[in-house]
LOKOLLUM-486330 format. One record per residue (C-alpha): x, y, z; residue in one letter. Coordinates in pm, 1 decimal. Layout:
# residues N
+----------+----------+----------+---+
:        x :        y :        z : r :
+----------+----------+----------+---+
:        X :        Y :        Z : A :
...
+----------+----------+----------+---+
# end
This chain:
# residues 479
+----------+----------+----------+---+
:        x :        y :        z : r :
+----------+----------+----------+---+
:  -9616.4 : -13218.4 :   2105.2 : X :
:  -9940.9 : -13048.5 :   2015.0 : X :
: -10060.2 : -12802.1 :   1757.8 : X :
: -10027.3 : -12447.4 :   1889.6 : X :
: -10150.7 : -12131.6 :   1727.0 : X :
:  -9879.9 : -11870.0 :   1721.5 : X :
:  -9978.6 : -11518.5 :   1836.3 : X :
: -10000.1 : -11247.7 :   1575.7 : X :
:  -9704.6 : -11014.8 :   1564.5 : X :
:  -9824.0 : -10653.4 :   1530.8 : X :
:  -9499.7 : -10529.2 :   1376.4 : X :
:  -9478.5 : -10791.6 :   1101.2 : X :
:  -9651.7 : -10790.0 :    764.7 : X :
:  -9809.7 : -11101.9 :    620.0 : X :
:  -9690.2 : -11250.4 :    294.1 : X :
: -10025.9 : -11158.7 :    141.3 : X :
:  -9982.7 : -10792.8 :    237.2 : X :
:  -9626.5 : -10786.4 :    103.2 : X :
:  -9717.5 : -10951.2 :   -225.8 : X :
: -10019.3 : -10725.9 :   -273.7 : X :
:  -9800.7 : -10424.9 :   -193.8 : X :
:  -9541.7 : -10528.7 :   -453.1 : X :
:  -9822.1 : -10601.0 :   -700.2 : X :
:  -9972.9 : -10255.3 :   -644.5 : X :
:  -9636.5 : -10083.9 :   -686.9 : X :
:  -9574.7 : -10274.5 :  -1010.2 : X :
:  -9925.8 : -10197.8 :  -1135.0 : X :
:  -9887.2 :  -9829.1 :  -1044.1 : X :
:  -9558.1 :  -9806.1 :  -1233.0 : X :
:  -9708.8 :  -9975.9 :  -1538.6 : X :
: -10017.5 :  -9751.8 :  -1539.1 : X :
:  -9812.9 :  -9436.8 :  -1486.0 : X :
:  -9567.3 :  -9525.7 :  -1760.7 : X :
:  -9834.9 :  -9617.9 :  -2015.0 : X :
: -10056.3 :  -9316.3 :  -1937.2 : X :
:  -9760.3 :  -9079.9 :  -1932.6 : X :
:  -9654.4 :  -9211.3 :  -2272.5 : X :
: -10005.9 :  -9165.4 :  -2410.1 : X :
: -10031.9 :  -8816.2 :  -2258.1 : X :
:  -9698.5 :  -8707.4 :  -2404.2 : X :
:  -9786.3 :  -8856.8 :  -2743.5 : X :
: -10122.7 :  -8676.0 :  -2748.7 : X :
:  -9960.6 :  -8351.5 :  -2631.8 : X :
:  -9694.0 :  -8368.8 :  -2900.3 : X :
:  -9948.3 :  -8452.5 :  -3171.7 : X :
: -10166.4 :  -8155.0 :  -3078.3 : X :
:  -9865.6 :  -7925.5 :  -3051.4 : X :
:  -9737.7 :  -8044.0 :  -3389.6 : X :
: -10078.5 :  -7989.5 :  -3552.8 : X :
: -10111.3 :  -7641.4 :  -3400.8 : X :
:  -9766.2 :  -7532.3 :  -3516.3 : X :
:  -9823.6 :  -7688.9 :  -3854.6 : X :
: -10149.7 :  -7496.7 :  -3883.2 : X :
:  -9972.1 :  -7166.4 :  -3810.4 : X :
:  -9698.1 :  -7238.7 :  -4063.4 : X :
:  -9951.8 :  -7328.0 :  -4331.2 : X :
: -10159.8 :  -7022.5 :  -4248.7 : X :
:  -9855.0 :  -6791.7 :  -4271.7 : X :
:  -9759.2 :  -6954.2 :  -4602.1 : X :
: -10108.8 :  -6894.6 :  -4740.3 : X :
: -10104.2 :  -6531.2 :  -4635.3 : X :
:  -9760.0 :  -6487.3 :  -4792.2 : X :
:  -9887.7 :  -6619.0 :  -5124.3 : X :
: -10194.5 :  -6392.5 :  -5116.2 : X :
:  -9983.2 :  -6083.2 :  -5033.3 : X :
:  -9735.9 :  -6166.0 :  -5309.7 : X :
:  -9993.8 :  -6244.4 :  -5579.3 : X :
: -10340.2 :  -6113.8 :  -5483.8 : X :
: -10305.2 :  -5845.6 :  -5217.6 : X :
: -10661.0 :  -5725.4 :  -5280.5 : X :
: -10795.8 :  -6056.5 :  -5152.9 : X :
: -10605.6 :  -6029.5 :  -4824.4 : X :
: -10897.3 :  -5873.1 :  -4635.0 : X :
: -11106.8 :  -6182.9 :  -4700.2 : X :
: -10847.3 :  -6390.0 :  -4512.5 : X :
: -10873.2 :  -6185.3 :  -4194.3 : X :
: -11106.7 :  -6368.0 :  -3949.2 : X :
: -11380.6 :  -6151.1 :  -3804.0 : X :
: -11639.4 :  -6207.9 :  -3536.6 : X :
: -11950.0 :  -6389.0 :  -3654.6 : X :
: -12251.5 :  -6471.0 :  -3435.9 : X :
: -12219.2 :  -6825.1 :  -3299.7 : X :
: -11884.7 :  -6880.0 :  -3474.2 : X :
: -11595.9 :  -6772.4 :  -3250.8 : X :
: -11264.2 :  -6728.3 :  -3427.6 : X :
: -11009.8 :  -6994.1 :  -3340.3 : X :
: -10722.5 :  -6810.4 :  -3509.2 : X :
: -10644.1 :  -6440.1 :  -3539.5 : X :
: -10440.6 :  -6250.0 :  -3798.2 : X :
: -10261.7 :  -5914.2 :  -3798.2 : X :
: -10075.7 :  -5754.5 :  -4091.7 : X :
:  -9841.7 :  -5457.6 :  -4048.4 : X :
:  -9613.2 :  -5267.4 :  -4277.4 : X :
:  -9239.2 :  -5232.7 :  -4233.6 : X :
:  -9281.8 :  -4920.0 :  -4018.3 : X :
:  -9505.7 :  -5108.0 :  -3770.8 : X :
:  -9837.6 :  -4959.1 :  -3877.8 : X :
: -10126.1 :  -5203.3 :  -3860.7 : X :
: -10285.1 :  -5247.3 :  -4201.8 : X :
: -10554.3 :  -5491.1 :  -4096.7 : X :
: -10621.7 :  -5734.8 :  -3807.9 : X :
: -10885.3 :  -5950.1 :  -3642.0 : X :
: -11084.3 :  -5766.5 :  -3371.0 : X :
: -10956.4 :  -5993.9 :  -3087.7 : X :
: -10598.4 :  -5927.7 :  -3199.5 : X :
: -10603.6 :  -5591.6 :  -3023.7 : X :
: -10558.0 :  -5770.8 :  -2689.4 : X :
: -10234.5 :  -5932.5 :  -2810.1 : X :
:  -9944.3 :  -5686.6 :  -2821.8 : X :
:  -9698.8 :  -5706.7 :  -3107.7 : X :
:  -9413.2 :  -5767.3 :  -2862.0 : X :
:  -9570.2 :  -6092.4 :  -2741.7 : X :
:  -9501.3 :  -6265.1 :  -3071.8 : X :
:  -9169.5 :  -6432.9 :  -3147.8 : X :
:  -8923.6 :  -6254.2 :  -3383.4 : X :
:  -9044.8 :  -6266.8 :  -3743.9 : X :
:  -8840.2 :  -6454.9 :  -4004.5 : X :
:  -8800.8 :  -6381.2 :  -4374.3 : X :
:  -8905.3 :  -6612.1 :  -4654.2 : X :
:  -8546.9 :  -6735.6 :  -4680.2 : X :
:  -8557.5 :  -6863.4 :  -4318.5 : X :
:  -8748.1 :  -7155.2 :  -4171.1 : X :
:  -9039.3 :  -7066.9 :  -3950.6 : X :
:  -8968.1 :  -7189.7 :  -3599.1 : X :
:  -9212.6 :  -7320.7 :  -3343.7 : X :
:  -9464.2 :  -7082.7 :  -3199.5 : X :
:  -9467.9 :  -6921.1 :  -2857.5 : X :
:  -9738.9 :  -6996.1 :  -2603.1 : X :
:  -9907.7 :  -6713.4 :  -2416.6 : X :
: -10174.4 :  -6699.8 :  -2148.9 : X :
: -10394.9 :  -6393.0 :  -2177.5 : X :
: -10542.8 :  -6209.0 :  -1878.7 : X :
: -10880.1 :  -6362.8 :  -1957.2 : X :
: -10714.0 :  -6705.3 :  -1901.1 : X :
: -10729.0 :  -6800.7 :  -2266.1 : X :
: -10425.2 :  -6969.9 :  -2414.2 : X :
: -10275.9 :  -6876.3 :  -2750.6 : X :
: -10002.2 :  -7009.5 :  -2973.4 : X :
:  -9825.2 :  -6712.4 :  -3142.5 : X :
:  -9602.2 :  -6695.1 :  -3449.8 : X :
:  -9486.8 :  -6428.6 :  -3701.8 : X :
:  -9308.3 :  -6394.2 :  -4040.1 : X :
:  -9220.9 :  -6132.6 :  -4303.5 : X :
:  -9380.9 :  -6133.7 :  -4647.4 : X :
:  -9268.4 :  -5948.6 :  -4966.5 : X :
:  -9509.2 :  -5802.8 :  -5218.0 : X :
:  -9425.3 :  -5827.0 :  -5589.6 : X :
:  -9285.7 :  -5497.2 :  -5716.1 : X :
:  -9290.9 :  -5347.3 :  -5365.5 : X :
:  -8955.8 :  -5324.5 :  -5189.4 : X :
:  -9127.2 :  -5299.4 :  -4851.0 : X :
:  -9208.3 :  -5606.0 :  -4640.4 : X :
:  -9529.4 :  -5691.3 :  -4462.2 : X :
:  -9532.8 :  -5836.4 :  -4109.6 : X :
:  -9773.6 :  -6125.0 :  -4063.1 : X :
:  -9870.9 :  -6227.7 :  -3708.7 : X :
: -10099.8 :  -6523.3 :  -3648.3 : X :
: -10244.7 :  -6634.2 :  -3312.5 : X :
: -10416.7 :  -6966.3 :  -3257.8 : X :
: -10655.6 :  -7009.3 :  -2964.5 : X :
: -10560.4 :  -7339.6 :  -2795.2 : X :
: -10774.5 :  -7298.3 :  -2483.2 : X :
: -10998.0 :  -7589.6 :  -2585.0 : X :
: -10695.9 :  -7814.1 :  -2631.0 : X :
: -10559.7 :  -7721.4 :  -2287.0 : X :
: -10899.9 :  -7795.6 :  -2135.7 : X :
: -10898.8 :  -8127.2 :  -2321.8 : X :
: -10557.4 :  -8215.2 :  -2178.0 : X :
: -10670.7 :  -8119.0 :  -1827.8 : X :
: -10974.8 :  -8345.3 :  -1857.1 : X :
: -10749.9 :  -8616.7 :  -1993.2 : X :
: -10526.7 :  -8589.5 :  -1683.8 : X :
: -10825.7 :  -8606.7 :  -1451.0 : X :
: -10963.9 :  -8912.0 :  -1628.7 : X :
: -10619.8 :  -9069.0 :  -1631.5 : X :
: -10587.8 :  -9020.5 :  -1254.4 : X :
: -10934.0 :  -9172.6 :  -1206.9 : X :
: -10845.2 :  -9468.4 :  -1427.0 : X :
: -10515.8 :  -9521.0 :  -1236.4 : X :
: -10701.6 :  -9512.8 :   -901.9 : X :
: -10963.5 :  -9756.0 :  -1034.4 : X :
: -10692.1 :  -9980.1 :  -1173.1 : X :
: -10509.7 :  -9983.8 :   -839.6 : X :
: -10831.0 : -10071.0 :   -655.4 : X :
: -10903.0 : -10358.0 :   -891.8 : X :
: -10538.9 : -10467.6 :   -873.8 : X :
: -10557.8 : -10472.2 :   -492.2 : X :
: -10875.4 : -10683.7 :   -493.1 : X :
: -10738.2 : -10922.3 :   -753.0 : X :
: -10399.0 : -10929.4 :   -579.8 : X :
: -10552.1 : -11031.1 :   -247.0 : X :
: -10765.7 : -11298.7 :   -411.5 : X :
: -10483.0 : -11440.8 :   -622.7 : X :
: -10228.5 : -11428.6 :   -339.0 : X :
: -10455.8 : -11603.1 :    -90.1 : X :
: -10537.4 : -11868.3 :   -344.5 : X :
: -10168.9 : -11910.0 :   -427.6 : X :
: -10071.3 : -11936.7 :    -59.5 : X :
: -10344.6 : -12186.2 :     19.4 : X :
: -10109.9 : -12486.3 :    -25.0 : X :
:  -9870.6 : -12327.8 :    226.4 : X :
: -10154.1 : -12291.4 :    476.9 : X :
: -10256.6 : -12652.8 :    417.4 : X :
:  -9897.2 : -12759.1 :    472.7 : X :
:  -9882.1 : -12562.6 :    799.5 : X :
: -10204.4 : -12729.0 :    919.3 : X :
: -10068.7 : -13071.4 :    831.3 : X :
:  -9742.0 : -13006.5 :   1015.0 : X :
:  -9931.5 : -12869.7 :   1316.8 : X :
: -10121.1 : -13199.1 :   1354.6 : X :
:  -9802.5 : -13408.4 :   1369.3 : X :
:  -9728.2 : -13510.5 :   1728.2 : X :
:  -9449.8 : -13713.5 :   1888.1 : X :
:  -9662.9 : -14024.1 :   1841.1 : X :
:  -9673.4 : -13999.0 :   1459.4 : X :
:  -9336.4 : -13853.3 :   1360.4 : X :
:  -9325.2 : -14118.9 :   1089.3 : X :
:  -9561.0 : -13905.7 :    879.8 : X :
:  -9408.5 : -13711.6 :    591.6 : X :
:  -9514.7 : -13391.6 :    416.7 : X :
:  -9379.9 : -13476.4 :     72.8 : X :
:  -9637.0 : -13752.5 :     14.1 : X :
:  -9896.3 : -13495.4 :   -101.5 : X :
:  -9898.5 : -13329.7 :   -443.2 : X :
:  -9759.0 : -12988.4 :   -355.4 : X :
:  -9672.5 : -12708.9 :   -600.8 : X :
:  -9321.7 : -12716.7 :   -743.2 : X :
:  -9222.4 : -12403.0 :   -550.5 : X :
:  -9281.6 : -12587.7 :   -220.3 : X :
:  -9073.6 : -12892.0 :   -311.5 : X :
:  -8760.5 : -12766.1 :   -137.8 : X :
:  -8960.7 : -12678.8 :    173.2 : X :
:  -9125.5 : -13021.6 :    186.5 : X :
:  -8787.3 : -13190.8 :    147.9 : X :
:  -8646.7 : -12983.5 :    435.5 : X :
:  -8949.6 : -13053.3 :    656.4 : X :
:  -8936.1 : -13425.6 :    584.6 : X :
:  -8565.0 : -13427.5 :    666.1 : X :
:  -8636.3 : -13245.0 :    991.7 : X :
:  -8913.1 : -13491.5 :   1079.6 : X :
:  -8674.0 : -13775.2 :   1006.7 : X :
:  -8415.0 : -13625.5 :   1240.4 : X :
:  -8679.3 : -13569.4 :   1507.5 : X :
:  -8802.6 : -13926.3 :   1473.3 : X :
:  -8449.3 : -14057.7 :   1506.2 : X :
:  -8380.3 : -13826.3 :   1801.0 : X :
:  -8696.9 : -13940.1 :   1981.4 : X :
:  -8603.6 : -14302.4 :   1921.0 : X :
:  -8252.0 : -14241.7 :   2053.0 : X :
:  -8391.5 : -14052.0 :   2352.4 : X :
:  -8627.6 : -14337.2 :   2434.3 : X :
:  -8344.4 : -14585.4 :   2401.2 : X :
:  -8119.1 : -14360.9 :   2608.4 : X :
:  -8378.0 : -14344.4 :   2884.9 : X :
:  -8420.9 : -14720.0 :   2881.4 : X :
:  -8044.4 : -14780.3 :   2889.3 : X :
:  -7996.7 : -14524.7 :   3164.7 : X :
:  -8265.3 : -14689.2 :   3374.2 : X :
:  -8107.2 : -15028.1 :   3312.0 : X :
:  -7757.2 : -14908.9 :   3406.0 : X :
:  -7880.4 : -14739.0 :   3723.0 : X :
:  -8101.5 : -15028.6 :   3823.1 : X :
:  -7815.3 : -15278.5 :   3853.0 : X :
:  -7601.1 : -15096.3 :   4114.7 : X :
:  -7910.6 : -14974.8 :   4302.2 : X :
:  -8049.6 : -15330.1 :   4319.4 : X :
:  -7708.4 : -15452.6 :   4435.5 : X :
:  -7697.1 : -15192.9 :   4710.9 : X :
:  -8051.3 : -15269.8 :   4816.4 : X :
:  -7992.0 : -15645.0 :   4815.5 : X :
:  -7675.7 : -15616.8 :   5020.8 : X :
:  -7850.2 : -15388.4 :   5268.8 : X :
:  -8144.2 : -15627.4 :   5304.1 : X :
:  -7908.8 : -15920.4 :   5354.0 : X :
:  -7711.2 : -15725.9 :   5612.0 : X :
:  -8028.1 : -15643.0 :   5805.6 : X :
:  -8173.8 : -15993.3 :   5787.8 : X :
:  -7970.6 : -16105.1 :   6092.4 : X :
:  -7687.2 : -16000.5 :   6314.7 : X :
:  -7345.9 : -16033.9 :   6150.8 : X :
:  -6983.5 : -16017.2 :   6248.5 : X :
:  -6763.0 : -15712.5 :   6209.6 : X :
:  -6580.3 : -15876.7 :   5919.4 : X :
:  -6906.3 : -15944.5 :   5735.2 : X :
:  -7021.5 : -15585.1 :   5781.1 : X :
:  -6684.7 : -15463.0 :   5652.9 : X :
:  -6720.8 : -15680.6 :   5343.9 : X :
:  -7075.6 : -15548.0 :   5279.7 : X :
:  -6961.5 : -15187.9 :   5320.1 : X :
:  -6666.5 : -15238.8 :   5084.3 : X :
:  -6898.9 : -15389.4 :   4823.8 : X :
:  -7136.4 : -15093.5 :   4864.2 : X :
:  -6846.8 : -14849.1 :   4818.7 : X :
:  -6761.7 : -15019.1 :   4489.6 : X :
:  -7118.7 : -14972.5 :   4373.0 : X :
:  -7113.2 : -14607.1 :   4487.3 : X :
:  -6793.4 : -14550.0 :   4291.8 : X :
:  -6955.1 : -14701.0 :   3983.9 : X :
:  -7254.9 : -14470.8 :   4025.6 : X :
:  -7024.1 : -14173.8 :   4080.3 : X :
:  -6828.5 : -14246.5 :   3761.7 : X :
:  -7151.8 : -14285.6 :   3566.9 : X :
:  -7290.4 : -13955.8 :   3696.3 : X :
:  -6959.5 : -13783.4 :   3618.7 : X :
:  -6963.4 : -13918.8 :   3264.4 : X :
:  -7323.4 : -13808.4 :   3213.9 : X :
:  -7240.5 : -13458.1 :   3340.3 : X :
:  -6940.8 : -13441.8 :   3105.6 : X :
:  -7158.2 : -13530.1 :   2804.9 : X :
:  -7426.2 : -13284.5 :   2916.7 : X :
:  -7188.5 : -12985.3 :   2887.3 : X :
:  -7162.9 : -12912.1 :   2512.5 : X :
:  -7011.4 : -12568.5 :   2581.8 : X :
:  -6734.0 : -12689.8 :   2812.7 : X :
:  -6413.5 : -12490.8 :   2777.9 : X :
:  -6116.2 : -12627.0 :   2587.9 : X :
:  -5769.9 : -12474.4 :   2630.1 : X :
:  -5559.5 : -12602.7 :   2339.1 : X :
:  -5183.3 : -12637.0 :   2378.0 : X :
:  -4927.2 : -12817.5 :   2166.2 : X :
:  -4910.2 : -13173.9 :   2295.9 : X :
:  -4641.4 : -13435.0 :   2240.7 : X :
:  -4880.6 : -13715.9 :   2155.7 : X :
:  -4629.9 : -13999.8 :   2196.6 : X :
:  -4522.9 : -13879.1 :   2541.2 : X :
:  -4886.6 : -13863.3 :   2653.0 : X :
:  -4960.1 : -14210.4 :   2516.1 : X :
:  -4654.4 : -14348.2 :   2696.1 : X :
:  -4784.0 : -14201.1 :   3023.1 : X :
:  -5117.2 : -14371.7 :   2959.3 : X :
:  -4938.8 : -14701.1 :   2885.3 : X :
:  -4756.8 : -14677.2 :   3217.5 : X :
:  -5084.2 : -14594.9 :   3394.7 : X :
:  -5259.5 : -14899.7 :   3249.3 : X :
:  -4946.3 : -15113.7 :   3287.9 : X :
:  -5067.8 : -15302.2 :   3596.0 : X :
:  -5401.0 : -15389.7 :   3434.1 : X :
:  -5216.1 : -15497.1 :   3117.6 : X :
:  -4992.4 : -15725.3 :   3325.2 : X :
:  -5298.1 : -15883.3 :   3484.5 : X :
:  -5440.4 : -15943.4 :   3136.9 : X :
:  -5094.8 : -16055.6 :   3019.3 : X :
:  -5135.4 : -15806.8 :   2736.3 : X :
:  -4863.4 : -15595.9 :   2578.6 : X :
:  -4917.6 : -15227.5 :   2485.1 : X :
:  -4708.0 : -15134.9 :   2181.0 : X :
:  -4666.1 : -14770.4 :   2070.6 : X :
:  -4559.1 : -14690.4 :   1715.7 : X :
:  -4479.6 : -14350.1 :   1559.6 : X :
:  -4497.8 : -14004.3 :   1709.4 : X :
:  -4648.9 : -13661.9 :   1642.1 : X :
:  -4799.8 : -13349.7 :   1793.5 : X :
:  -5156.8 : -13229.2 :   1833.8 : X :
:  -5314.6 : -12900.1 :   1939.8 : X :
:  -5569.3 : -12960.4 :   2211.0 : X :
:  -5650.0 : -12991.6 :   2578.8 : X :
:  -5404.5 : -13233.1 :   2736.4 : X :
:  -5649.9 : -13371.3 :   2994.3 : X :
:  -5918.8 : -13433.0 :   2733.5 : X :
:  -5663.3 : -13591.6 :   2500.1 : X :
:  -5557.7 : -13834.0 :   2775.2 : X :
:  -5920.1 : -13913.1 :   2855.4 : X :
:  -6008.1 : -13993.6 :   2493.6 : X :
:  -5703.4 : -14214.3 :   2427.1 : X :
:  -5725.1 : -14362.8 :   2777.8 : X :
:  -6086.5 : -14473.8 :   2716.4 : X :
:  -5976.2 : -14653.1 :   2400.0 : X :
:  -5687.1 : -14830.4 :   2575.9 : X :
:  -5919.4 : -14923.3 :   2865.1 : X :
:  -6175.5 : -15071.2 :   2623.7 : X :
:  -5904.4 : -15263.9 :   2442.4 : X :
:  -5787.4 : -15414.1 :   2773.0 : X :
:  -6138.5 : -15504.7 :   2886.5 : X :
:  -6264.3 : -15649.2 :   2558.1 : X :
:  -5938.2 : -15766.9 :   2402.7 : X :
:  -5807.7 : -16122.2 :   2423.3 : X :
:  -5577.6 : -16232.7 :   2701.3 : X :
:  -5214.7 : -16290.8 :   2610.3 : X :
:  -5273.9 : -16048.7 :   2324.3 : X :
:  -5133.6 : -15717.2 :   2206.3 : X :
:  -5268.9 : -15362.2 :   2192.9 : X :
:  -5110.5 : -15143.1 :   1927.2 : X :
:  -5128.0 : -14764.8 :   1943.3 : X :
:  -5016.3 : -14619.5 :   1608.8 : X :
:  -4944.3 : -14249.3 :   1560.9 : X :
:  -4905.3 : -14111.4 :   1208.4 : X :
:  -4926.8 : -13769.6 :   1048.9 : X :
:  -5192.4 : -13701.1 :    786.9 : X :
:  -5143.9 : -13521.6 :    458.6 : X :
:  -5288.5 : -13195.8 :    591.6 : X :
:  -5055.6 : -13177.4 :    893.3 : X :
:  -5292.3 : -13341.3 :   1140.4 : X :
:  -5235.8 : -13650.4 :   1351.5 : X :
:  -5404.9 : -13990.2 :   1332.8 : X :
:  -5408.2 : -14218.7 :   1636.6 : X :
:  -5526.8 : -14577.1 :   1584.3 : X :
:  -5582.6 : -14811.9 :   1881.4 : X :
:  -5596.0 : -15176.7 :   1766.9 : X :
:  -5676.5 : -15490.4 :   1964.4 : X :
:  -5715.8 : -15855.7 :   1871.5 : X :
:  -6025.6 : -15919.1 :   2076.6 : X :
:  -6372.3 : -16045.7 :   1996.7 : X :
:  -6458.7 : -15773.4 :   1744.1 : X :
:  -6809.3 : -15651.9 :   1660.8 : X :
:  -7079.7 : -15731.0 :   1412.5 : X :
:  -7098.6 : -15473.6 :   1127.2 : X :
:  -7460.3 : -15394.6 :   1219.8 : X :
:  -7346.2 : -15267.4 :   1559.9 : X :
:  -7083.2 : -15023.4 :   1431.1 : X :
:  -7320.8 : -14726.8 :   1362.5 : X :
:  -7433.6 : -14736.0 :   1728.0 : X :
:  -7111.1 : -14789.2 :   1920.3 : X :
:  -7073.0 : -14414.1 :   1984.5 : X :
:  -7426.7 : -14383.4 :   2123.7 : X :
:  -7464.5 : -14319.3 :   2494.0 : X :
:  -7520.0 : -14630.8 :   2707.8 : X :
:  -7500.8 : -14860.8 :   2408.2 : X :
:  -7333.3 : -15194.2 :   2480.5 : X :
:  -7359.9 : -15504.5 :   2272.6 : X :
:  -7479.0 : -15827.5 :   2438.6 : X :
:  -7130.4 : -15981.3 :   2398.7 : X :
:  -6972.5 : -15678.6 :   2568.7 : X :
:  -7209.3 : -15710.9 :   2865.5 : X :
:  -7109.2 : -16074.1 :   2908.9 : X :
:  -6735.7 : -16007.5 :   2893.8 : X :
:  -6725.7 : -15695.2 :   3115.5 : X :
:  -7038.0 : -15609.7 :   3312.1 : X :
:  -6891.9 : -15313.1 :   3500.4 : X :
:  -6902.8 : -15073.6 :   3206.4 : X :
:  -7162.5 : -14804.1 :   3152.1 : X :
:  -7156.3 : -14768.0 :   2773.6 : X :
:  -7039.6 : -14404.6 :   2790.7 : X :
:  -6671.4 : -14442.4 :   2707.5 : X :
:  -6694.2 : -14412.6 :   2328.0 : X :
:  -6962.0 : -14143.5 :   2355.0 : X :
:  -6715.2 : -13937.3 :   2559.2 : X :
:  -6444.1 : -14004.4 :   2300.5 : X :
:  -6663.0 : -13874.9 :   2019.8 : X :
:  -6763.1 : -13568.7 :   2225.1 : X :
:  -6396.4 : -13485.6 :   2290.5 : X :
:  -6309.5 : -13524.1 :   1922.4 : X :
:  -6596.1 : -13296.6 :   1821.5 : X :
:  -6469.7 : -13040.6 :   2070.2 : X :
:  -6125.5 : -13051.5 :   1902.7 : X :
:  -6267.2 : -13040.2 :   1549.3 : X :
:  -6160.0 : -13396.9 :   1479.5 : X :
:  -6334.1 : -13725.4 :   1406.5 : X :
:  -6356.9 : -14071.7 :   1560.1 : X :
:  -6422.3 : -14384.1 :   1352.6 : X :
:  -6432.7 : -14754.7 :   1425.7 : X :
:  -6368.2 : -15062.3 :   1212.9 : X :
:  -6419.0 : -15416.8 :   1334.1 : X :
:  -6487.4 : -15774.9 :   1232.1 : X :
:  -6614.8 : -16054.8 :   1455.1 : X :
:  -6319.5 : -16252.2 :   1592.3 : X :
:  -6062.1 : -16025.0 :   1420.7 : X :
:  -6038.7 : -15738.2 :   1668.2 : X :
:  -6134.2 : -15371.1 :   1658.4 : X :
:  -5957.9 : -15056.4 :   1540.4 : X :
:  -6069.4 : -14713.7 :   1668.5 : X :
:  -5909.2 : -14421.0 :   1484.6 : X :
:  -5889.7 : -14063.3 :   1612.3 : X :
:  -5806.8 : -13792.6 :   1358.3 : X :
:  -5693.2 : -13459.3 :   1499.4 : X :
:  -5667.1 : -13149.8 :   1277.6 : X :
:  -5338.6 : -12971.7 :   1216.1 : X :
:  -5206.6 : -12773.1 :   1517.9 : X :
:  -5323.8 : -12412.7 :   1526.4 : X :
:  -5061.8 : -12282.1 :   1767.2 : X :
:  -4714.2 : -12369.5 :   1890.0 : X :
:  -4764.4 : -12350.9 :   2265.7 : X :
:  -4615.9 : -12632.5 :   2468.9 : X :
:  -4795.7 : -12763.6 :   2769.6 : X :
:  -4738.1 : -13033.9 :   3023.7 : X :
:  -5011.8 : -13249.5 :   3171.7 : X :
:  -5062.4 : -13554.7 :   3381.9 : X :
:  -5278.9 : -13851.8 :   3316.2 : X :
:  -5640.2 : -13773.6 :   3397.2 : X :
:  -5766.6 : -14080.5 :   3566.9 : X :
+----------+----------+----------+---+
# end
């Protein structure tokens, strides 16, 4: 296990790029919202002031016409050198004849103004107009009554707002420049902040990359990482713990496998060397060959068991099985061995399971075989079948043999594991029987547990889930 640099993926974006992108989008939205609000507020303030100016100007002209009509001419703006008129005034009589007006007012037709209102009505907002010379005006009009004169006067006022429009245009340009500058600064700051924030993650990656199979005992969580990386460090440490345990089990598995293979191979080699050491009779050669066949059969069974455990995706064809009938077949099959051991196999209860009949027989048969090999002579093996609360089936195989130390129980389902006492009692085993049982139970969605005390026997319990289908199937003991 060595540190390897992963190739860059051209179609993937780095976390830094994504965070900076999100940061820029957020910054752009904030800048646009704030500047749009300021622009609208400024626009409304200017528009309100312009309309208010026209209303006040119309009100002033109304008062002058009503009280001092002779002073009206002084209120008409005229061209003065260096002082352009910002507002224009035109006064007409009721028949539409122009009585007086500002010189620039000639370019603004009467029809361009909004309908005039009387003094009893509220003056509405003005109307905007863009002249051919590209100047912008705000137009408004109202009627005025002269004291003692039944005829009305039409007052039209135009306000030149070209400077304000130019101001708003400049404001938009400056706003766009400020938004662009803000985004540039936000990008630079975003890259700097993001890289600094992701530095602990890079340090963690470098630390993990330097962990090899020789130092899997190291842990990531020993350093002072940011709080956001706590969950990641816990997960990495848990993974390293599982890897360390898996490497230890693999090393032990290799050692046990070598040990189990060495015994029959040494036996075969020794017998062959003895047979070749001198000439022997036909009966002696027959005995040597028969002994070699026994060793070959042991090797064949071991290889078959290893191949069975090496197929995690092996097919399982579940059918509804009469568990008691299958256990009775297994009891008959192991009857001769039980008679040799002077051991009685007792079956209690009944039930049904959904599973592969051959695998079911192999799992229960391994338990009965172990009970016969490691149980006490003149004893009793009890196979108890009972239904669980959820509709499943529990099968417990009990013996009154030597039992096991509690420290050995967590390892009894490991491949090739055999306790020293088990090797002394029965040296023909391979240590794969219970591993196969657990593999079969996992395949059926069940569990296998063991309970034992030294000198008090062992109980191995298989728990099958509730049947999923009601198919019946017949099978024979898989030996």
